[in-house]
N, CA, C and O atoms as CSV, one atom per row, in Angstrom:
chain,resi,resn,atom,element,x,y,z
A,1,UNK,N,N,-5.326,-11.886,0.897
A,1,UNK,CA,C,-4.957,-11.529,-0.456
A,1,UNK,C,C,-6.197,-11.678,-1.331
A,1,UNK,O,O,-6.893,-12.693,-1.289
A,2,UNK,N,N,-6.456,-10.644,-2.122
A,2,UNK,CA,C,-7.621,-10.638,-2.992
A,2,UNK,C,C,-7.206,-10.981,-4.410
A,2,UNK,O,O,-6.074,-10.712,-4.813
A,3,UNK,N,N,-8.106,-11.566,-5.158
A,3,UNK,CA,C,-7.811,-11.929,-6.538
A,3,UNK,C,C,-7.904,-10.687,-7.410
A,3,UNK,O,O,-8.922,-10.415,-8.048
A,4,UNK,N,N,-6.821,-9.956,-7.414
A,4,UNK,CA,C,-6.693,-8.732,-8.192
A,4,UNK,C,C,-5.203,-8.610,-8.515
A,4,UNK,O,O,-4.450,-9.568,-8.342
A,5,UNK,N,N,-4.783,-7.449,-8.977
A,5,UNK,CA,C,-3.372,-7.296,-9.337
A,5,UNK,C,C,-2.491,-7.224,-8.090
A,5,UNK,O,O,-2.961,-6.928,-6.991
A,6,UNK,N,N,-1.225,-7.496,-8.288
A,6,UNK,CA,C,-0.257,-7.370,-7.199
A,6,UNK,C,C,-0.267,-5.937,-6.683
A,6,UNK,O,O,-0.286,-5.708,-5.473
A,7,UNK,N,N,-0.254,-4.983,-7.593
A,7,UNK,CA,C,-0.255,-3.570,-7.196
A,7,UNK,C,C,-1.465,-3.258,-6.312
A,7,UNK,O,O,-1.313,-2.626,-5.267
A,8,UNK,N,N,-2.663,-3.692,-6.714
A,8,UNK,CA,C,-3.864,-3.413,-5.947
A,8,UNK,C,C,-3.789,-4.063,-4.571
A,8,UNK,O,O,-4.206,-3.455,-3.584
A,9,UNK,N,N,-3.274,-5.272,-4.485
A,9,UNK,CA,C,-3.152,-5.948,-3.198
A,9,UNK,C,C,-2.181,-5.234,-2.274
A,9,UNK,O,O,-2.369,-5.245,-1.057
A,10,UNK,N,N,-1.158,-4.619,-2.821
A,10,UNK,CA,C,-0.174,-3.914,-1.996
A,10,UNK,C,C,-0.594,-2.485,-1.684
A,10,UNK,O,O,-0.207,-1.940,-0.650
A,11,UNK,N,N,-1.375,-1.875,-2.556
A,11,UNK,CA,C,-1.770,-0.475,-2.388
A,11,UNK,C,C,-3.192,-0.284,-2.927
A,11,UNK,O,O,-3.377,0.288,-4.002
A,12,UNK,N,N,-4.197,-0.763,-2.182
A,12,UNK,CA,C,-5.566,-0.740,-2.703
A,12,UNK,C,C,-6.124,0.655,-2.986
A,12,UNK,O,O,-7.049,0.791,-3.787
A,13,UNK,N,N,-5.587,1.680,-2.353
A,13,UNK,CA,C,-6.085,3.039,-2.588
A,13,UNK,C,C,-5.279,3.781,-3.649
A,13,UNK,O,O,-5.612,4.910,-4.008
A,14,UNK,N,N,-4.222,3.150,-4.149
A,14,UNK,CA,C,-3.428,3.747,-5.215
A,14,UNK,C,C,-2.669,4.995,-4.813
A,14,UNK,O,O,-2.438,5.869,-5.649
A,15,UNK,N,N,-2.274,5.101,-3.545
A,15,UNK,CA,C,-1.607,6.313,-3.067
A,15,UNK,C,C,-0.082,6.198,-3.012
A,15,UNK,O,O,0.607,7.215,-2.929
A,16,UNK,N,N,0.444,4.998,-3.056
A,16,UNK,CA,C,1.896,4.818,-2.921
A,16,UNK,C,C,2.575,4.945,-4.283
A,16,UNK,O,O,2.094,4.398,-5.275
A,17,UNK,N,N,3.689,5.666,-4.327
A,17,UNK,CA,C,4.445,5.743,-5.579
A,17,UNK,C,C,4.993,4.353,-5.951
A,17,UNK,O,O,5.316,3.545,-5.080
A,18,UNK,N,N,5.087,4.102,-7.232
A,18,UNK,CA,C,5.562,2.798,-7.698
A,18,UNK,C,C,6.961,2.485,-7.185
A,18,UNK,O,O,7.263,1.331,-6.881
A,19,UNK,N,N,7.827,3.510,-7.084
A,19,UNK,CA,C,9.186,3.234,-6.611
A,19,UNK,C,C,9.203,2.764,-5.159
A,19,UNK,O,O,10.074,1.980,-4.781
A,20,UNK,N,N,8.259,3.225,-4.339
A,20,UNK,CA,C,8.162,2.765,-2.951
A,20,UNK,C,C,7.748,1.293,-2.916
A,20,UNK,O,O,8.290,0.501,-2.145
A,21,UNK,N,N,6.791,0.947,-3.752
A,21,UNK,CA,C,6.339,-0.444,-3.818
A,21,UNK,C,C,7.475,-1.348,-4.282
A,21,UNK,O,O,7.728,-2.391,-3.678
A,22,UNK,N,N,8.150,-0.955,-5.340
A,22,UNK,CA,C,9.253,-1.778,-5.868
A,22,UNK,C,C,10.396,-1.903,-4.852
A,22,UNK,O,O,10.979,-2.978,-4.708
A,23,UNK,N,N,10.717,-0.817,-4.154
A,23,UNK,CA,C,11.784,-0.865,-3.150
A,23,UNK,C,C,11.405,-1.797,-2.001
A,23,UNK,O,O,12.247,-2.545,-1.506
A,24,UNK,N,N,10.154,-1.756,-1.580
A,24,UNK,CA,C,9.688,-2.643,-0.511
A,24,UNK,C,C,9.800,-4.098,-0.951
A,24,UNK,O,O,10.275,-4.939,-0.187
A,25,UNK,N,N,9.372,-4.401,-2.160
A,25,UNK,CA,C,9.486,-5.771,-2.671
A,25,UNK,C,C,10.946,-6.208,-2.761
A,25,UNK,O,O,11.283,-7.356,-2.474
A,26,UNK,N,N,11.798,-5.282,-3.161
A,26,UNK,CA,C,13.226,-5.587,-3.250
A,26,UNK,C,C,13.808,-5.869,-1.858
A,26,UNK,O,O,14.565,-6.823,-1.680
A,27,UNK,N,N,13.454,-5.040,-0.881
A,27,UNK,CA,C,13.951,-5.249,0.482
A,27,UNK,C,C,13.496,-6.583,1.066
A,27,UNK,O,O,14.203,-7.183,1.875
A,28,UNK,N,N,12.322,-7.043,0.659
A,28,UNK,CA,C,11.791,-8.317,1.149
A,28,UNK,C,C,12.243,-9.504,0.301
A,28,UNK,O,O,11.807,-10.634,0.519
A,29,UNK,N,N,13.110,-9.240,-0.657
A,29,UNK,CA,C,13.637,-10.288,-1.536
A,29,UNK,C,C,12.531,-10.961,-2.341
A,29,UNK,O,O,12.607,-12.151,-2.645
A,30,UNK,N,N,11.506,-10.187,-2.682
A,30,UNK,CA,C,10.437,-10.707,-3.527
A,30,UNK,C,C,10.840,-10.561,-4.987
A,30,UNK,O,O,10.345,-11.292,-5.845
A,31,UNK,N,N,11.729,-9.627,-5.270
A,31,UNK,CA,C,12.292,-9.506,-6.601
A,31,UNK,C,C,11.560,-8.538,-7.495
A,31,UNK,O,O,10.633,-7.843,-7.078
A,32,UNK,N,N,12.003,-8.511,-8.738
A,32,UNK,CA,C,11.409,-7.632,-9.739
A,32,UNK,C,C,10.160,-8.313,-10.263
A,32,UNK,O,O,10.238,-9.260,-11.046
A,33,UNK,N,N,9.024,-7.833,-9.834
A,33,UNK,CA,C,7.755,-8.483,-10.117
A,33,UNK,C,C,6.868,-7.563,-10.934
A,33,UNK,O,O,6.911,-6.343,-10.776
A,34,UNK,N,N,6.075,-8.144,-11.796
A,34,UNK,CA,C,5.120,-7.393,-12.595
A,34,UNK,C,C,3.958,-6.965,-11.697
A,34,UNK,O,O,3.171,-7.803,-11.256
A,35,UNK,N,N,3.852,-5.674,-11.429
A,35,UNK,CA,C,2.814,-5.169,-10.529
A,35,UNK,C,C,1.409,-5.329,-11.103
A,35,UNK,O,O,0.428,-5.272,-10.362
A,36,UNK,N,N,1.306,-5.530,-12.420
A,36,UNK,CA,C,-0.013,-5.709,-13.025
A,36,UNK,C,C,-0.428,-7.186,-13.076
A,36,UNK,O,O,-1.507,-7.516,-13.568
A,37,UNK,N,N,0.438,-8.067,-12.564
A,37,UNK,CA,C,0.116,-9.495,-12.561
A,37,UNK,C,C,-1.062,-9.771,-11.641
A,37,UNK,O,O,-1.144,-9.228,-10.539
A,38,UNK,N,N,-1.961,-10.610,-12.097
A,38,UNK,CA,C,-3.118,-11.010,-11.287
A,38,UNK,C,C,-2.664,-12.021,-10.241
A,38,UNK,O,O,-1.908,-12.944,-10.545
A,39,UNK,N,N,-3.130,-11.843,-9.009
A,39,UNK,CA,C,-2.843,-12.804,-7.948
A,39,UNK,C,C,-4.050,-13.711,-7.762
A,39,UNK,O,O,-5.195,-13.257,-7.754
A,40,UNK,N,N,-3.778,-14.974,-7.616
A,40,UNK,CA,C,-4.811,-15.952,-7.305
A,40,UNK,C,C,-4.381,-16.589,-5.995
A,40,UNK,O,O,-3.394,-17.323,-5.945
A,41,UNK,N,N,-5.129,-16.305,-4.935
A,41,UNK,CA,C,-4.695,-16.686,-3.589
A,41,UNK,C,C,-4.424,-18.174,-3.442
A,41,UNK,O,O,-3.527,-18.553,-2.689
A,42,UNK,N,N,-5.159,-19.023,-4.128
A,42,UNK,CA,C,-4.931,-20.467,-3.993
A,42,UNK,C,C,-3.585,-20.893,-4.581
A,42,UNK,O,O,-3.093,-21.980,-4.277
A,43,UNK,N,N,-2.991,-20.048,-5.418
A,43,UNK,CA,C,-1.699,-20.371,-6.015
A,43,UNK,C,C,-0.518,-19.873,-5.187
A,43,UNK,O,O,0.633,-20.128,-5.539
A,44,UNK,N,N,-0.789,-19.169,-4.096
A,44,UNK,CA,C,0.269,-18.599,-3.267
A,44,UNK,C,C,0.495,-19.456,-2.026
A,44,UNK,O,O,-0.449,-19.975,-1.430
A,45,UNK,N,N,1.755,-19.591,-1.653
A,45,UNK,CA,C,2.059,-20.307,-0.412
A,45,UNK,C,C,1.738,-19.402,0.778
A,45,UNK,O,O,1.558,-18.194,0.625
A,46,UNK,N,N,1.671,-20.001,1.951
A,46,UNK,CA,C,1.435,-19.216,3.167
A,46,UNK,C,C,2.549,-18.192,3.362
A,46,UNK,O,O,2.293,-17.079,3.822
A,47,UNK,N,N,3.762,-18.553,3.022
A,47,UNK,CA,C,4.890,-17.627,3.135
A,47,UNK,C,C,4.755,-16.430,2.212
A,47,UNK,O,O,5.055,-15.303,2.607
A,48,UNK,N,N,4.303,-16.668,0.973
A,48,UNK,CA,C,4.091,-15.559,0.043
A,48,UNK,C,C,3.007,-14.620,0.556
A,48,UNK,O,O,3.143,-13.399,0.481
A,49,UNK,N,N,1.940,-15.198,1.074
A,49,UNK,CA,C,0.851,-14.376,1.605
A,49,UNK,C,C,1.347,-13.524,2.768
A,49,UNK,O,O,1.034,-12.336,2.847
A,50,UNK,N,N,2.124,-14.131,3.675
A,50,UNK,CA,C,2.660,-13.363,4.810
A,50,UNK,C,C,3.573,-12.245,4.336
A,50,UNK,O,O,3.489,-11.124,4.838
A,51,UNK,N,N,4.440,-12.532,3.382
A,51,UNK,CA,C,5.352,-11.503,2.878
A,51,UNK,C,C,4.580,-10.365,2.215
A,51,UNK,O,O,4.929,-9.198,2.394
A,52,UNK,N,N,3.541,-10.688,1.455
A,52,UNK,CA,C,2.749,-9.645,0.800
A,52,UNK,C,C,1.960,-8.820,1.810
A,52,UNK,O,O,1.821,-7.609,1.642
A,53,UNK,N,N,1.445,-9.452,2.847
A,53,UNK,CA,C,0.731,-8.703,3.890
A,53,UNK,C,C,1.688,-7.782,4.642
A,53,UNK,O,O,1.332,-6.650,4.969
A,54,UNK,N,N,2.896,-8.261,4.915
A,54,UNK,CA,C,3.919,-7.431,5.549
A,54,UNK,C,C,4.232,-6.245,4.639
A,54,UNK,O,O,4.312,-5.108,5.102
A,55,UNK,N,N,4.409,-6.514,3.342
A,55,UNK,CA,C,4.714,-5.445,2.378
A,55,UNK,C,C,3.588,-4.416,2.327
A,55,UNK,O,O,3.847,-3.214,2.288
A,56,UNK,N,N,2.346,-4.883,2.328
A,56,UNK,CA,C,1.201,-3.959,2.278
A,56,UNK,C,C,1.203,-3.030,3.494
A,56,UNK,O,O,1.010,-1.822,3.355
A,57,UNK,N,N,1.418,-3.586,4.669
A,57,UNK,CA,C,1.455,-2.758,5.881
A,57,UNK,C,C,2.634,-1.793,5.837
A,57,UNK,O,O,2.513,-0.643,6.259
A,58,UNK,N,N,3.761,-2.251,5.333
A,58,UNK,CA,C,4.966,-1.420,5.253
A,58,UNK,C,C,4.746,-0.255,4.291
A,58,UNK,O,O,5.085,0.888,4.601
A,59,UNK,N,N,4.180,-0.551,3.126
A,59,UNK,CA,C,3.935,0.473,2.106
A,59,UNK,C,C,2.946,1.518,2.620
A,59,UNK,O,O,3.087,2.707,2.334
A,60,UNK,N,N,1.966,1.077,3.364
A,60,UNK,CA,C,0.967,2.010,3.906
A,60,UNK,C,C,1.610,3.010,4.858
A,60,UNK,O,O,1.126,4.134,4.992
A,61,UNK,N,N,2.698,2.614,5.522
A,61,UNK,CA,C,3.385,3.526,6.424
A,61,UNK,C,C,2.657,3.746,7.733
A,61,UNK,O,O,2.706,4.837,8.302
A,62,UNK,N,N,1.993,2.734,8.204
A,62,UNK,CA,C,1.249,2.847,9.458
A,62,UNK,C,C,2.167,3.240,10.607
A,62,UNK,O,O,3.275,2.714,10.715
A,63,UNK,N,N,1.726,4.158,11.470
A,63,UNK,CA,C,2.567,4.555,12.601
A,63,UNK,C,C,2.700,3.441,13.641
A,63,UNK,O,O,3.642,3.438,14.433
A,64,UNK,N,N,1.767,2.506,13.638
A,64,UNK,CA,C,1.827,1.366,14.550
A,64,UNK,C,C,1.837,0.113,13.689
A,64,UNK,O,O,1.007,-0.053,12.796
A,65,UNK,N,N,2.781,-0.755,13.970
A,65,UNK,CA,C,2.989,-1.950,13.154
A,65,UNK,C,C,3.002,-3.146,14.097
A,65,UNK,O,O,4.042,-3.475,14.669
A,66,UNK,N,N,1.859,-3.796,14.261
A,66,UNK,CA,C,1.735,-4.928,15.182
A,66,UNK,C,C,1.974,-6.220,14.410
A,66,UNK,O,O,1.382,-6.442,13.354
A,67,UNK,N,N,2.839,-7.063,14.942
A,67,UNK,CA,C,3.151,-8.331,14.296
A,67,UNK,C,C,2.988,-9.463,15.299
A,67,UNK,O,O,3.433,-9.362,16.442
A,68,UNK,N,N,2.361,-10.519,14.872
A,68,UNK,CA,C,2.256,-11.721,15.678
A,68,UNK,C,C,2.673,-12.874,14.784
A,68,UNK,O,O,1.916,-13.307,13.915
A,69,UNK,N,N,3.853,-13.355,14.997
A,69,UNK,CA,C,4.421,-14.416,14.172
A,69,UNK,C,C,4.379,-14.033,12.693
A,69,UNK,O,O,3.951,-14.814,11.843
A,70,UNK,N,N,4.828,-12.829,12.412
A,70,UNK,CA,C,4.771,-12.297,11.047
A,70,UNK,C,C,5.641,-13.075,10.075
A,70,UNK,O,O,5.449,-12.992,8.862
A,71,UNK,N,N,6.580,-13.819,10.593
A,71,UNK,CA,C,7.485,-14.539,9.697
A,71,UNK,C,C,7.409,-16.052,9.876
A,71,UNK,O,O,8.339,-16.759,9.486
A,72,UNK,N,N,6.331,-16.562,10.452
A,72,UNK,CA,C,6.258,-17.994,10.755
A,72,UNK,C,C,6.249,-18.889,9.516
A,72,UNK,O,O,6.637,-20.053,9.604
A,73,UNK,N,N,5.820,-18.379,8.377
A,73,UNK,CA,C,5.752,-19.217,7.176
A,73,UNK,C,C,6.704,-18.784,6.069
A,73,UNK,O,O,6.690,-19.371,4.987
A,74,UNK,N,N,7.518,-17.786,6.311
A,74,UNK,CA,C,8.459,-17.336,5.279
A,74,UNK,C,C,9.796,-18.032,5.461
A,74,UNK,O,O,10.093,-18.570,6.527
A,75,UNK,N,N,10.600,-18.012,4.400
A,75,UNK,CA,C,11.916,-18.626,4.511
A,75,UNK,C,C,12.857,-17.726,5.310
A,75,UNK,O,O,12.534,-16.574,5.596
A,76,UNK,N,N,14.002,-18.255,5.658
A,76,UNK,CA,C,14.952,-17.539,6.517
A,76,UNK,C,C,15.401,-16.212,5.902
A,76,UNK,O,O,15.561,-15.219,6.610
A,77,UNK,N,N,15.602,-16.199,4.591
A,77,UNK,CA,C,16.044,-14.973,3.914
A,77,UNK,C,C,15.008,-13.857,4.055
A,77,UNK,O,O,15.358,-12.713,4.345
A,78,UNK,N,N,13.739,-14.190,3.850
A,78,UNK,CA,C,12.698,-13.173,3.989
A,78,UNK,C,C,12.516,-12.770,5.446
A,78,UNK,O,O,12.256,-11.603,5.738
A,79,UNK,N,N,12.649,-13.716,6.355
A,79,UNK,CA,C,12.536,-13.374,7.777
A,79,UNK,C,C,13.611,-12.370,8.171
A,79,UNK,O,O,13.330,-11.394,8.868
A,80,UNK,N,N,14.835,-12.609,7.728
A,80,UNK,CA,C,15.922,-11.676,8.024
A,80,UNK,C,C,15.667,-10.312,7.396
A,80,UNK,O,O,15.987,-9.284,7.992
A,81,UNK,N,N,15.092,-10.297,6.192
A,81,UNK,CA,C,14.761,-9.028,5.529
A,81,UNK,C,C,13.716,-8.256,6.341
A,81,UNK,O,O,13.832,-7.041,6.505
A,82,UNK,N,N,12.706,-8.950,6.845
A,82,UNK,CA,C,11.675,-8.305,7.658
A,82,UNK,C,C,12.278,-7.726,8.928
A,82,UNK,O,O,11.981,-6.592,9.305
A,83,UNK,N,N,13.118,-8.503,9.580
A,83,UNK,CA,C,13.767,-8.037,10.818
A,83,UNK,C,C,14.615,-6.809,10.534
A,83,UNK,O,O,14.591,-5.849,11.304
A,84,UNK,N,N,15.369,-6.827,9.431
A,84,UNK,CA,C,16.219,-5.684,9.087
A,84,UNK,C,C,15.404,-4.434,8.801
A,84,UNK,O,O,15.782,-3.335,9.208
A,85,UNK,N,N,14.278,-4.600,8.096
A,85,UNK,CA,C,13.433,-3.456,7.785
A,85,UNK,C,C,12.886,-2.818,9.043
A,85,UNK,O,O,12.916,-1.595,9.184
A,86,UNK,N,N,12.388,-3.630,9.958
A,86,UNK,CA,C,11.829,-3.100,11.201
A,86,UNK,C,C,12.935,-2.469,12.049
A,86,UNK,O,O,12.743,-1.392,12.612
A,87,UNK,N,N,14.077,-3.125,12.141
A,87,UNK,CA,C,15.198,-2.590,12.928
A,87,UNK,C,C,15.664,-1.245,12.382
A,87,UNK,O,O,16.008,-0.348,13.151
A,88,UNK,N,N,15.678,-1.100,11.064
A,88,UNK,CA,C,16.120,0.182,10.489
A,88,UNK,C,C,15.142,1.302,10.827
A,88,UNK,O,O,15.563,2.439,11.036
A,89,UNK,N,N,13.867,1.007,10.885
A,89,UNK,CA,C,12.873,2.019,11.232
A,89,UNK,C,C,12.957,2.387,12.713
A,89,UNK,O,O,12.804,3.555,13.071
A,90,UNK,N,N,13.199,1.403,13.570
A,90,UNK,CA,C,13.313,1.668,15.006
A,90,UNK,C,C,14.525,2.549,15.268
A,90,UNK,O,O,14.501,3.391,16.166
A,91,UNK,N,N,15.576,2.361,14.493
A,91,UNK,CA,C,16.808,3.120,14.684
A,91,UNK,C,C,16.743,4.559,14.199
A,91,UNK,O,O,17.689,5.315,14.413
A,92,UNK,N,N,15.670,4.953,13.561
A,92,UNK,CA,C,15.568,6.330,13.044
A,92,UNK,C,C,15.284,7.321,14.135
A,92,UNK,O,O,15.169,8.517,13.868
C-alpha cells in the first residue's frame, strides 16, 4: 500500500469506473469509503492491507488470480466475502 489516495491504491492507472471500485469495496464489507482519503500504511492493520490488495487485484480484472493465504489476517466476515467473490466468478 502506497501513501496516496484510496482510489489511487485500488486503481493506479485510473481505468476502473468508480461504481466498480465502490461495488468491490461493498462486496468486501469495507463499506462506503471516501476514495479521495489519503492512506498511511502504518495506520492500517495487516487485515486492511490484505483486503485492499485483494480489492486492487479484483478491480484490475486479471484473468489469473493467484492467492496464497489471501485471508490470513482478515476477519471472518471479510474472509467469507472473498470466498464468495471468487466462487461467483468460478461459477460463471
